[in-house]
C-alpha positions in Angstrom: -23.2 63.0 93.1 -20.2 61.4 94.3 -19.3 58.8 91.5 -17.4 60.7 87.9 -17.2 59.6 85.2 -14.5 59.1 82.2 -14.0 58.0 78.3 -11.4 56.2 76.4 -12.1 57.5 72.8 -9.1 55.3 71.7 -9.9 52.4 73.2 -12.6 50.7 70.6 -15.2 51.1 72.8 -17.8 53.5 71.7 -18.2 56.0 74.4 -21.9 55.7 75.3 -20.8 51.6 75.9 -18.5 53.5 78.0 -21.3 55.6 79.9 -23.4 52.4 79.9 -20.6 50.0 81.3 -20.2 52.8 83.7 -22.7 53.4 85.5 -23.7 49.7 85.8 -20.8 48.7 88.0 -21.6 51.9 90.3 -24.8 50.4 90.1 -23.1 46.8 90.6 -20.9 48.0 93.7 -22.7 50.4 95.2 -21.7 53.1 94.2 -24.6 55.5 93.0 -27.5 54.4 95.5 -31.5 53.9 94.6 -32.9 57.3 94.2 -28.9 59.3 93.4 -29.4 61.5 90.5 -27.1 61.7 87.8 -25.7 64.2 85.9 -28.2 66.3 82.9 -27.7 64.7 79.7 -25.9 68.2 79.2 -23.7 68.5 82.5 -22.6 65.0 81.6 -21.7 66.0 78.0 -20.1 69.2 79.4 -18.0 67.5 81.8 -16.6 64.5 79.2 -16.3 66.9 75.6 -18.8 64.3 73.8 -22.4 64.7 71.9 -25.3 65.1 74.1 -26.4 62.6 71.7 -24.2 60.4 73.1 -25.2 60.4 76.3 -28.7 60.8 75.6 -28.5 57.2 73.6 -26.4 55.8 77.4 -29.6 57.5 79.5 -32.3 55.4 77.2 -30.0 52.5 77.0 -30.0 52.2 81.0 -34.0 53.6 80.7 -34.5 50.6 78.8 -32.7 48.2 80.9 -34.5 49.4 83.7 -31.2 50.4 85.1 -32.3 54.1 85.8 -35.8 55.8 85.2 -35.6 59.6 83.8 -38.9 62.5 84.6 -39.5 65.0 82.9 -38.2 68.3 84.4 -36.5 66.1 87.1 -34.1 64.1 85.5 -32.1 60.9 85.3 -32.4 59.2 89.5 -31.1 55.2 89.5 -34.1 52.5 89.7 -35.2 51.2 92.7 -35.6 48.0 91.0 -33.7 45.6 92.7 -34.2 43.1 89.8 -32.6 45.4 87.4 -29.6 46.3 89.9 -29.1 42.2 90.1 -29.1 42.2 86.0 -25.6 45.3 86.5 -24.5 43.3 88.3 -24.3 40.4 86.0 -23.8 42.6 83.1 -20.7 43.8 84.9 -19.4 40.4 85.7 -20.7 39.1 82.2 -18.4 41.0 80.9 -15.9 40.7 82.4 -14.9 37.5 82.1 -16.0 37.7 78.3 -12.6 39.5 78.4 -10.5 37.1 80.0 -12.6 34.8 77.7 -11.4 36.5 74.5 -8.1 37.3 76.1 -7.3 33.7 76.9 -9.2 31.9 73.1 -6.7 35.2 71.6 -3.3 33.5 73.6 -3.7 30.1 71.9 -5.1 28.9 75.3 -7.5 25.5 74.7 -11.1 25.2 75.9 -10.4 22.8 79.1 -7.1 25.6 79.3 -9.6 28.0 80.1 -12.1 25.3 82.8 -9.7 24.1 84.0 -8.2 27.9 85.4 -12.0 28.7 85.7 -12.2 26.2 88.2 -8.8 26.5 90.5 -9.9 30.6 90.7 -13.3 29.3 92.0 -11.9 27.0 94.8 -9.1 30.0 95.4 -11.6 32.6 96.2 -14.5 30.5 97.2 -13.4 27.6 98.6 -15.3 24.8 98.8 -18.6 26.3 97.9 -17.6 27.0 94.7 -19.8 23.8 94.2 -22.8 25.0 95.7 
């Protein structure tokens, strides 16, 4: 596996959530492909110096969302479920947008200000295709 996972215990985000988001992001950008094997719970816990229960919880959440599949005795693998991969992309994007909107609100921007900024960014990055 070419993807390495990291955690930041000081981020305020639970470690298992960080792992879930990193796996989803890796699937979304194609760094993890369908059928690719993930590290074992024990190995990832050792690599990250975290409790194996934390990794197991992340894997359970990912399995419940059909992002990964676990086969007893074989390990955990990225799911071949295409809709789940699409949801992973949406989840990653949603988390980024949520963070940006939360930040905008915390610095006092109004809903209209945020909508105008998003509109300008859509026009910049998507051009005329943004309205279709």
